[in-house]
Steps between C-alpha positions, in 0.01 A plus 500: 500500500466692173388354166737256336760636260352482149789310348412131521705285262389187325640272772300690765188495282539127447528454879157672544328301225631167634401606850144558372479157336637324809267699727194412291592133481561472872178682582284287270654178638495586869323837547833610659625850435865495404746663740736768379811324365808541719719576197283784376694805363491790747323732247202263504445594867425857399129594455380499140182459293468181298246313293495133413323401173413139407415401143372164378621355171214476247584372161753738346447770758436575868196598706509696823452266799555739789665826596535640849745740657596798708509833310684688776808414712313351798711186559856375441520401137562130575199480736274693263604262220414193705161638597423618147590159354251333731245764427536469123452124528213491743341838570438677164118534504485478123619139491461174699810404702783340309509122533830319562446306175499826306853608597660335198304743279551811715751771404617729782571871459619748764481879471702699752362854527621850570277692749198651321537875437206733461476664156430872537373695200324838444227336285396137526525445122871566534538167694563323169817698446638388833459126436724284284356164391764229551662690787225597738238306695192686628297515818171687523322610821157670545320489833516130593571376147849383414638336188854407382642378174860388460726656226490184290118500464460785244792357304329161476166654398645776273335781687593867467520722808137603497375145471740401776346763729147392410574134563661580835187689603281206405732272696417729800128459432467853365371640176772490222532879497520541884865597466380841380316572824665751739494260799641203310864442596734338246841351595772350288779255583758288321581130526777250449330190355645145513318204345549135426524419129307181575370326819812437717708634208771759473420841641537811284479874559192625309578811297176695461597745226 
């Protein structure tokens, strides 16, 4: 099946976010992987990239607690979401696994991705003119190095396009200016982002601009 139509509404986004929370809770309690719901909308059976991001409430703000996903349309969206939710909670190497007692402080966010598209330019410095902060996410590849940053990341950190490219290279374990190398491939993609306002709270569409 082809990638899911890129027109998810708030109800469908809410479905995915609630599925993530239920999946994480069930897995932490029983180590059981949730089955695909029988009432899942048909478009969620199409293959699509997706990332699940978990944030922990800290004082007046939030801190990243885990982020795992599938950048390309490898799996049906609903299955990829279930797997990414478990991965974000238990497999992000930057953090210890989420504990069940933490869930009341965890905010769930789901980013549904368009397929990454290679950016082709005559000169590498022209890459910045092909990227729009607040619209595009980036993926960088060089030899065996790969790095990805979601579209919301440069908005949160107030990066311009060049800083965004540099940070994506560092995420891949490369030098910041590796995006200028002839054999460094840069891809861009877009995302629909849905996030809880508070733990277990109302879900909203995140507008990145």
